[in-house]
C-alpha positions in Angstrom: 179.9 -93.6 -87.9 182.1 -96.9 -87.5 180.5 -100.2 -88.1 181.1 -101.0 -84.4 179.1 -98.2 -83.2 176.3 -99.2 -85.7 176.2 -102.7 -84.3 176.2 -101.5 -80.7 173.4 -99.2 -81.2 171.4 -101.9 -83.1 171.9 -104.3 -80.2 170.7 -101.8 -77.6 167.6 -101.0 -79.7 166.9 -104.6 -79.8 167.2 -105.1 -76.0 165.1 -102.1 -75.5 162.5 -103.3 -77.7 162.6 -106.7 -76.0 162.2 -105.3 -72.6 159.3 -103.3 -73.7 157.6 -106.3 -75.2 154.1 -106.6 -73.6 154.5 -110.4 -73.0 157.7 -109.8 -70.9 155.9 -107.0 -69.1 153.1 -109.3 -68.1 155.6 -111.9 -66.9 157.2 -109.4 -64.7 153.8 -108.5 -63.0 153.2 -112.1 -62.5 156.4 -112.5 -60.7 155.9 -109.5 -58.7 152.6 -111.0 -57.6 154.2 -114.2 -56.7 156.9 -112.5 -54.7 154.3 -110.5 -52.9 152.2 -113.4 -52.3 155.3 -115.3 -50.8 156.2 -112.4 -48.7 152.6 -112.0 -47.1 152.3 -115.8 -46.6 155.9 -116.6 -45.4 157.1 -113.4 -43.7 153.8 -112.3 -42.2 151.2 -115.1 -42.3 153.3 -117.9 -40.8 154.7 -115.7 -37.8 151.1 -114.4 -37.2 149.7 -117.9 -37.2 152.4 -119.0 -34.8 152.0 -116.2 -32.3 148.1 -116.4 -32.4 148.2 -120.1 -31.9 150.7 -119.8 -29.0 149.4 -120.6 -25.5 149.7 -118.4 -22.6 152.3 -119.6 -20.4 153.6 -117.8 -17.1 157.4 -118.0 -16.6 158.1 -120.5 -13.7 160.9 -120.7 -11.4 162.3 -124.1 -12.7 165.8 -123.4 -11.2 164.4 -122.9 -7.7 162.2 -125.8 -7.9 165.1 -127.9 -9.0 167.3 -126.7 -6.2 164.5 -127.8 -3.6 166.4 -131.3 -3.7 169.3 -129.9 -2.2 167.4 -127.7 0.5 168.4 -128.8 3.9 165.8 -129.1 6.7 167.2 -128.7 10.1 164.9 -128.6 13.2 166.5 -126.1 15.6 165.3 -126.3 19.3 166.2 -124.5 22.4 166.3 -126.9 25.5 166.8 -125.1 29.0 168.3 -127.2 31.7 167.8 -126.1 35.3 169.6 -128.1 38.3 170.2 -127.6 41.8 173.9 -127.2 41.2 175.3 -125.1 38.5 178.2 -127.4 37.9 175.9 -130.4 37.4 173.9 -128.4 34.9 177.0 -127.6 33.0 178.1 -131.4 32.9 174.5 -132.3 31.6 174.6 -129.8 29.0 178.0 -130.9 27.6 176.9 -134.5 27.8 173.8 -134.0 25.9 175.3 -131.9 23.3 177.8 -134.7 22.6 175.0 -137.4 22.6 172.9 -135.3 20.1 175.7 -134.0 17.8 175.4 -137.1 15.6 171.8 -136.1 14.9 171.1 -135.7 11.2 167.7 -133.7 11.6 167.9 -131.8 14.8 170.2 -128.8 16.1 169.7 -128.7 19.7 170.8 -125.8 21.7 171.2 -126.7 25.5 171.7 -123.9 27.8 171.5 -123.7 31.7 168.8 -121.5 33.3 168.6 -120.4 36.9 165.1 -120.9 38.5 163.8 -120.2 41.9 164.8 -123.4 44.0 162.5 -122.2 46.9 159.3 -122.7 44.8 160.3 -126.1 43.8 160.9 -127.4 47.2 157.4 -126.0 48.4 155.6 -127.8 45.6 153.4 -130.4 47.0 152.5 -132.3 43.8 153.4 -132.2 40.0 150.3 -130.4 39.4 151.7 -127.5 41.2 154.9 -127.5 39.1 152.5 -127.6 36.0 151.1 -124.3 37.1 154.3 -122.5 37.6 155.3 -119.4 35.5 158.6 -120.7 34.3 156.8 -123.3 32.1 158.1 -122.8 28.4 155.1 -121.1 26.5 156.5 -121.2 22.8 156.1 -124.3 20.7 159.3 -126.3 20.2 160.9 -125.2 23.4 161.7 -127.6 26.3 162.6 -127.2 29.9 164.5 -130.1 31.7 163.9 -129.4 35.4 165.7 -131.1 38.3 163.2 -131.4 41.1 164.5 -132.0 44.7 162.7 -135.0 46.3 160.9 -136.1 43.1 160.4 -139.6 44.8 157.7 -137.8 46.8 155.7 -137.8 43.5 156.9 -140.9 41.5 159.2 -143.8 41.9 160.7 -143.0 38.5 163.7 -141.0 37.7 162.0 -138.8 34.8 158.4 -137.6 34.6 157.2 -136.0 31.6 154.8 -133.1 32.2 151.7 -132.2 30.4 153.3 -129.1 29.2 156.9 -128.6 27.7 158.9 -129.8 30.8 160.7 -132.9 31.9 161.1 -133.2 35.6 164.0 -135.4 36.8 165.6 -136.5 39.9 169.2 -135.8 41.2 170.2 -139.5 40.4 169.3 -139.1 36.6 172.0 -139.3 34.1 172.4 -137.4 30.4 172.0 -141.0 29.0 168.4 -141.4 30.8 167.5 -138.0 29.7 168.5 -138.4 26.0 166.5 -141.6 25.9 163.4 -140.0 27.0 164.1 -137.0 24.5 164.9 -139.3 21.7 162.0 -141.8 22.1 159.2 -139.6 23.4 159.6 -135.9 22.8 161.7 -135.8 19.5 160.9 -139.0 17.7 163.7 -138.4 15.0 163.6 -142.0 13.8 160.0 -141.6 13.0 160.5 -138.3 11.4 163.4 -139.6 9.1 161.1 -142.8 8.1 158.3 -140.3 7.1 160.4 -138.3 4.8 162.1 -141.4 3.3 158.9 -143.1 2.6 157.4 -140.1 0.9 160.7 -139.4 -1.1 161.3 -142.9 -2.2 158.0 -144.9 -1.6 159.4 -148.1 -3.3 162.6 -148.2 -1.1 161.3 -147.2 2.3 158.5 -148.0 4.5 157.0 -145.8 7.3 156.4 -147.0 10.9 153.4 -148.0 12.4 152.6 -144.4 13.3 153.2 -143.1 9.8 150.9 -146.1 8.2 148.2 -145.0 10.7 148.2 -141.1 10.4 145.8 -139.4 8.1 147.6 -137.7 5.2 148.0 -134.0 5.4 145.1 -131.8 4.4 143.8 -128.4 5.2 140.4 -129.5 6.6 139.1 -132.8 7.8 135.6 -134.1 8.1 134.8 -136.2 11.4 131.7 -138.6 11.0 130.4 -140.2 14.0 127.9 -142.9 13.1 125.5 -144.9 15.2 124.5 -148.1 13.5 121.2 -149.7 15.0 120.4 -153.0 13.0 117.0 -153.7 14.6 115.4 -150.4 15.9 112.1 -152.2 16.2 113.6 -154.4 19.1 116.1 -152.0 20.6 115.7 -148.3 20.9 118.8 -146.2 22.0 118.2 -143.3 24.1 121.5 -141.1 23.4 122.2 -137.6 23.0 124.7 -138.1 20.5 125.6 -134.4 19.6 126.0 -133.5 23.3 128.4 -136.4 23.8 130.4 -135.1 20.8 130.5 -131.8 22.2 131.6 -133.0 25.6 134.3 -135.2 24.4 135.4 -134.8 20.9 135.3 -131.1 20.4 137.9 -130.1 23.2 140.3 -132.3 21.5 139.6 -131.0 18.1 139.8 -127.6 19.2 143.4 -128.2 20.5 144.1 -129.5 17.2 142.9 -126.8 15.2 146.1 -125.2 14.6 147.0 -128.1 12.3 143.8 -128.1 10.2 140.1 -127.3 10.2 137.6 -129.8 11.4 134.0 -130.3 10.6 132.0 -132.7 12.7 128.9 -134.5 11.6 126.7 -137.2 13.1 124.3 -139.7 11.7 122.1 -142.7 12.8 121.8 -145.7 10.3 119.0 -148.2 10.8 118.4 -151.7 9.4 122.2 -152.0 8.5 124.1 -155.2 9.4 127.9 -156.1 9.5 127.5 -158.5 6.4 129.5 -161.2 8.4 128.2 -164.1 10.2 129.6 -164.4 13.9 130.1 -167.6 15.5 128.3 -168.8 18.7 131.0 -169.9 21.1 131.1 -170.9 24.8 133.5 -169.0 26.8 135.1 -171.0 29.8 136.3 -167.9 31.7 132.7 -166.6 31.8 131.2 -169.4 33.5 130.5 -171.3 30.3 128.2 -168.7 28.9 127.7 -168.4 25.2 128.1 -165.3 23.2 128.9 -164.3 19.6 132.4 -164.0 18.4 134.0 -162.1 15.6 137.6 -163.1 14.3 140.0 -160.5 13.9 140.8 -161.9 10.3 137.3 -161.0 9.0 137.2 -157.4 10.4 138.5 -155.8 7.0 135.4 -157.4 5.4 133.0 -155.3 7.8 134.4 -151.8 6.4 133.7 -152.1 2.7 130.1 -152.9 2.7 129.4 -150.4 5.7 131.5 -147.6 4.0 129.1 -147.5 1.0 126.3 -146.4 3.5 128.2 -143.9 5.7 127.8 -140.9 3.2 131.4 -140.1 4.0 132.3 -139.2 0.5 130.0 -136.2 0.2 133.0 -133.9 0.9 136.4 -133.6 -0.9 137.9 -133.4 2.6 139.6 -136.6 4.0 137.0 -138.3 6.4 137.7 -139.7 9.7 135.0 -142.3 10.4 134.0 -143.5 13.9 131.1 -146.0 14.0 129.3 -147.3 17.0 127.6 -150.7 16.3 124.9 -151.8 18.8 124.0 -155.4 18.2 120.4 -156.5 19.1 119.7 -158.6 21.9 119.5 -161.9 20.2 122.8 -161.4 18.7 124.5 -160.1 21.9 126.9 -160.1 23.4 129.3 -159.8 20.4 133.0 -159.9 21.1 136.1 -159.8 19.0 138.7 -162.5 19.1 142.4 -162.6 17.9 143.8 -165.5 16.1 145.2 -167.1 19.2 141.4 -167.5 20.4 141.6 -164.9 23.1 139.7 -161.5 23.2 141.1 -158.2 22.1 143.2 -156.5 24.9 141.4 -154.5 27.7 138.2 -156.2 26.8 137.3 -153.4 24.5 135.5 -154.7 21.5 136.8 -152.1 18.9 139.4 -152.0 16.1 141.1 -149.3 14.0 141.5 -149.1 10.4 144.5 -147.0 9.4 143.7 -143.7 7.5 140.1 -144.5 7.9 138.7 -144.6 11.3 137.5 -146.9 13.9 134.5 -149.2 14.9 133.3 -149.9 18.3 131.1 -152.7 19.0 129.0 -151.7 22.1 126.9 -154.5 23.5 123.6 -153.7 25.3 123.6 -154.4 29.0 122.4 -157.8 30.2 119.9 -156.3 32.3 118.1 -154.7 29.3 118.3 -158.0 27.2 117.3 -160.4 30.2 114.1 -158.4 30.9 112.0 -160.5 28.6 108.7 -159.0 29.9 109.6 -155.5 28.9 107.5 -154.4 25.6 109.4 -153.9 22.5 111.3 -151.8 21.6 113.5 -152.1 24.7 115.1 -148.9 25.8 118.8 -148.7 26.3 121.2 -145.9 26.9 124.7 -146.3 25.8 127.8 -145.7 28.1 129.0 -142.5 26.6 132.4 -142.4 28.5 133.3 -145.8 27.4 132.4 -145.3 23.8 133.9 -141.8 23.4 137.1 -142.8 25.2 137.7 -145.4 22.6 137.1 -142.8 20.1 139.6 -140.3 21.4 142.2 -143.1 21.5 141.6 -143.8 18.0 141.5 -140.2 17.0 144.9 -139.5 18.6 146.4 -142.3 16.6 144.9 -141.3 13.4 146.1 -137.6 13.7 149.7 -139.1 14.3 150.2 -139.1 18.1 151.7 -142.3 18.7 151.6 -144.8 21.5 154.8 -144.2 23.2 157.0 -147.3 24.1 157.8 -147.7 27.8 161.2 -146.6 29.0 162.5 -148.2 32.5 162.3 -145.4 35.3 160.4 -142.9 33.3 156.8 -142.0 33.2 154.2 -139.6 32.0 152.1 -137.3 34.1 148.5 -138.6 33.6 145.9 -136.2 31.7 142.9 -135.1 33.6 141.1 -134.1 30.4 140.7 -135.2 26.9 143.2 -132.6 25.8 146.8 -133.2 24.4 150.1 -132.8 26.2 151.7 -129.7 24.8 154.9 -131.6 24.0 152.8 -134.0 21.9 151.2 -131.3 20.1 154.9 -129.9 19.4 155.8 -133.4 18.1 152.7 -133.4 15.8 153.4 -129.9 14.5 157.0 -131.2 13.8 156.0 -134.3 11.8 153.1 -132.5 9.9 155.6 -129.7 8.9 158.2 -132.0 7.5 155.2 -134.0 5.8 153.8 -130.9 4.1 157.2 -129.5 3.1 158.1 -132.9 1.5 154.6 -133.1 -0.2 154.8 -129.6 -1.5 158.3 -130.2 -2.9 157.5 -133.4 -4.7 154.3 -131.8 -6.2 156.2 -128.9 -7.6 158.8 -131.0 -9.1 156.1 -133.3 -10.7 154.5 -130.3 -11.9 157.6 -128.7 -13.2 158.5 -131.8 -15.1 155.0 -132.1 -16.6 154.8 -128.4 -17.7 158.3 -128.5 -19.0 157.7 -131.7 -21.1 154.2 -130.4 -22.6 154.8 -127.1 -24.0 151.1 -126.3 -25.0 149.7 -126.5 -21.5 148.3 -123.3 -20.5 150.0 -121.6 -17.5 147.8 -118.7 -16.2 148.4 -116.1 -13.7 146.8 -118.0 -10.9 148.8 -121.1 -11.3 151.9 -119.3 -11.5 151.1 -117.5 -8.4 150.3 -120.5 -6.5 153.7 -122.0 -7.7 155.8 -119.0 -6.8 153.9 -118.8 -3.5 154.6 -122.5 -2.7 158.1 -122.3 -3.6 158.7 -119.1 -1.4 156.9 -120.6 1.5 159.1 -123.8 1.4 162.3 -121.7 1.4 160.9 -119.7 4.3 159.6 -122.5 6.3 163.1 -123.9 6.1 164.7 -120.9 7.3 162.0 -120.6 10.3 162.9 -124.3 11.2 166.6 -123.6 11.2 165.9 -120.7 13.5 163.6 -122.6 15.7 160.4 -120.9 15.3 158.3 -124.1 15.0 154.8 -122.6 14.9 155.6 -120.1 12.1 157.4 -122.8 10.1 154.4 -124.8 10.3 152.2 -122.3 9.1 154.5 -121.6 6.2 154.5 -125.3 5.2 150.9 -125.6 5.5 150.7 -122.6 2.9 153.2 -124.3 0.7 151.3 -127.6 0.6 148.1 -126.0 0.0 149.4 -123.7 -2.7 151.2 -126.5 -4.4 148.0 -128.6 -4.3 146.1 -125.8 -5.7 148.6 -125.3 -8.6 148.6 -129.1 -9.5 144.7 -129.5 -9.3 144.0 -126.2 -11.2 141.2 -126.8 -13.7 142.8 -124.6 -16.0 145.6 -127.0 -16.7 142.9 -129.4 -18.4 141.2 -126.8 -20.5 142.8 -127.9 -23.7 143.3 -131.3 -25.2 147.1 -131.8 -25.3 148.5 -133.1 -28.6 152.1 -133.8 -29.1 153.7 -131.7 -31.8 153.6 -134.5 -34.5 149.8 -134.7 -34.0 149.5 -131.0 -34.1 151.3 -130.9 -37.3 149.3 -133.7 -38.7 146.3 -131.5 -38.2 147.6 -128.2 -39.7 149.6 -129.6 -42.7 146.5 -130.8 -44.6 145.4 -127.1 -44.2 148.5 -125.4 -45.2 149.9 -127.8 -47.7 147.4 -126.9 -50.7 148.2 -123.3 -50.3 151.8 -123.8 -49.8 152.5 -126.0 -53.0 151.7 -123.1 -55.3 153.9 -120.7 -53.3 156.8 -123.3 -53.3 156.4 -123.9 -57.1 156.6 -120.0 -57.8 159.8 -119.5 -55.8 161.3 -121.7 -58.7 159.9 -119.4 -61.2 160.9 -116.3 -59.2 164.4 -117.6 -59.1 164.7 -118.3 -62.7 163.3 -114.8 -63.7 165.7 -113.3 -61.3 168.4 -115.1 -62.8 167.5 -114.2 -66.3 167.4 -110.7 -65.5 170.6 -110.6 -63.9 172.3 -112.1 -66.9 170.6 -109.6 -69.1 172.1 -106.8 -66.9 175.4 -108.5 -66.8 175.3 -108.8 -70.5 174.7 -105.0 -71.1 177.3 -103.9 -68.9 179.9 -106.2 -70.6 179.0 -104.8 -74.0 
């Protein structure tokens, strides 16, 4: 055996004896334990902790919500024109199309229809025309009907019926018809202002109709209140529920497609207006004295009165209608403008936008002048006068405007408390746009909120509401573009209610939402004491693996 072979054998035996050393073996066991602990903690523990602390979030259609900004809403309408002469009908159609081609909101489809002229000539009144079978039945449709001898019924050239028809004479031009359509039936300017005020409230402002109109809701409360400050002196004999049933409920029944209505009534006693009226002398009333309320102090009446109306017992928006009957020693009480004149029409009432109205109903002079009558004196209010004011205020609060006058144009008077059908169609259009805009803004705000705060729980109910709202908005826009106003309104209402339900869902507030830095500040003190030994052991593991690798490399080299 050579000397080299002897040395190699000695070194090999030395290495083997070194590896078999119990101390090295214990070190290896410690390293293996550290590796196992690090693997369990880092590879298994941290992902498991991350997964178990992750909140449940339903995937949302963020791209579709973002695309709602570019969603075009176009109101398509079918308008039929019937004239005595077919050529005149074609000429009116061409002229009206040219006038309304610049409309940014409406897509009007004018077409000529042929109706029975013999029936028109035999009509003895506009009411006979209103009963005809050719009247449009679907919401959003209109008929422009030329009536021979319209001067028999009215001195005007255009007469807006109670249904969906405009009656016009043979002298009426397309310009006059377009003026009536724009200002009374379509109201495009008001619709555009409503959408602009909701989209950019700091840059645009609503018109008077929009500022008065109650916000969109699925259901409203209608509260009728009678205030009698001194019942020991004046006792009211009034069947209030019957008055509401006779006057208010027919109108609410016609408005029921828009929303649900719950009518309530109450009587308040020993409640005053909390303002001190002035005793004035009216020259126009033969020098009689009466009490006067200045128009400037009327807002001061609402705030203290509202606290006692119990109108906040429901989550629904409330329309308040208050009848205040002053006692005889404080009557008559009238409202005066700043110019020192009474309010128009001699009706002592005022309207508060998006809140309701108040009527001051003075007891009759016969009741108050009868000093020999024992107290309390009995008085029966004038139901027709009070409810007439309430109905006018209700129309304004629901968004039916006071139409501006147009020369040589008039409206067929209503014989009941109901709405004109074209007024209801106008209300459907404004509510549809209002609900679509509100739903779109709500979804965008909710999308931004859920995108920025990643640990908000999004459960299945919220996800379903959001998807349903997005689908309904898109479907409503398609239905409007197709001219189906009633179906589009129903879809816009569904979108509005679904978006509101998602935004106000209690599950969105089920956790305390900490930013990520605060979350880490909570968990680091828990994990850091455990992680320090693991991190330190990684250094020892690396040194041990390097040492072992060098030993194996040296053996191979030798």
